[in-house]
N, C-alpha and C positions, 0 to 999 in steps of 0.2 A: 375327669378330675373332679373330685367331690371334696366336701369339707373334711378337715383333719380332726382327730379326736380332741385337739386343743385349739380353741379359736385363736387365730393369729391375726395381726393387723393386716397382713398382706393377703390372707385367705378370705375370699368373699363369704358372706353369710348366705346359706341356703334359705330362701324365702318361698314358702309353699302355701297355697290356699287349702290344700288337703290336710287331713288329720294324721297323715303318715308320709314318710319319704320312701318311695319305692327304691329298693336296693340298699336301704340303710336300716339300722335298728336304733331305737332310742335308748341311749345309755343312762340319761339323766333328764328329768323334767325340772327345769329351773323355775318357771312361772311366767306370769303375764308380762309382756313388754309392749311398749307403744312408742309412737312418734307423732308429734303434733306440730302443725303449722297453722298460722292464721294469715290469710292473704286478703288484700284489697286492691282493686284496680284503681289507678289514679283517675282524676277527673277527666283527663283527655281520653283515656281508654273507655271510660263510662260513656262519654259523649259519642265516640265513634260507634261503640256497641249499641247505644240507643238509636242512632241513625240506621244501623243495620236492621234493627227490629221492624222498621217501617217496611222494608222490602221483603222481609222474611228470610228464612234459610239459616244456615249455621252462623253463629256469632264467633268467629275465629279468635277474637281477643279473649273471650271467656274460656274457650276450649284450650287455648295455650296456657292460660292462667291455671286451669284445673289440672292439666298435665304436669306443670311445674310443681304445683302444690302437692299432688300425689307422690311425685318422685321425692320431694323433700321429706314428706312424712315417712316414706319407705326408707330413705337414707337414715333418718333419725331412729326409726325402729331398729334397723340393722345395727347401728352404733350402740343403742341401748342394750340389745341382745349380746353384742360382743363384750360390753363392759361388765356384763353379768357372767361371762364365761361360756356363753352359748356359741354354737357354730351353725345353728339352724333355728328357724321360727316356723312353726306349724300353725295351721288354721288362720292365716293372715286375712284380715278383713279391713275395709275402710268404712268410716262414717263421716258425715259432714253436718255442720250446723251453721245456719246463717246467723250472723251477729250484727246488730245495729244497722241493718238494711244495706250495708256497704262492704261488709267483711264476711269471710267464710272461714270456719275452722275445719280443717281436715285432720282426721286421726287415723293412723294405721295401727292395728293391734293384732296380737297373736300370742302363742305360747312358745317361749324360748326353751330350747332343748339342746342337748349334746347328742349328736348322732355319730355312728361309725358304720362303714360298709359291712354288709353281711357277706359271709362266705357263700360260694356257689351252691353248696349243698343244703343251705338253710331255706326253709319255706316260711315266709311271713304270714301268708293268708292261705287258708284252705277252704275252698267253697263247697266241698262235698262231704 
């Protein structure tokens, strides 16, 4: 089951890191979309994470924070794309910036498009 030609609230947005969607054709390029979140771990989390750095290894508190922040940025990216009438986002990437030594901005961005399934006899890419 893929995206429909009209982006609906119940239909998930197709998010891809590639420049194309295999099995779909791009009917319309809408433009750049993004989702941003800024996160900070509370003082207790920073204290526990700081203690973990003494022993070395993974700092689970920050790993969890990064996972939650990336998902929130993706959710906002998807909502932004839907609000513009897209049912897919191509070339999805992340970027992050440290702010004020205790916060991090996470941004997900890509190109919002409207896609539709291709018929079985269409070839999107020819390599010969």
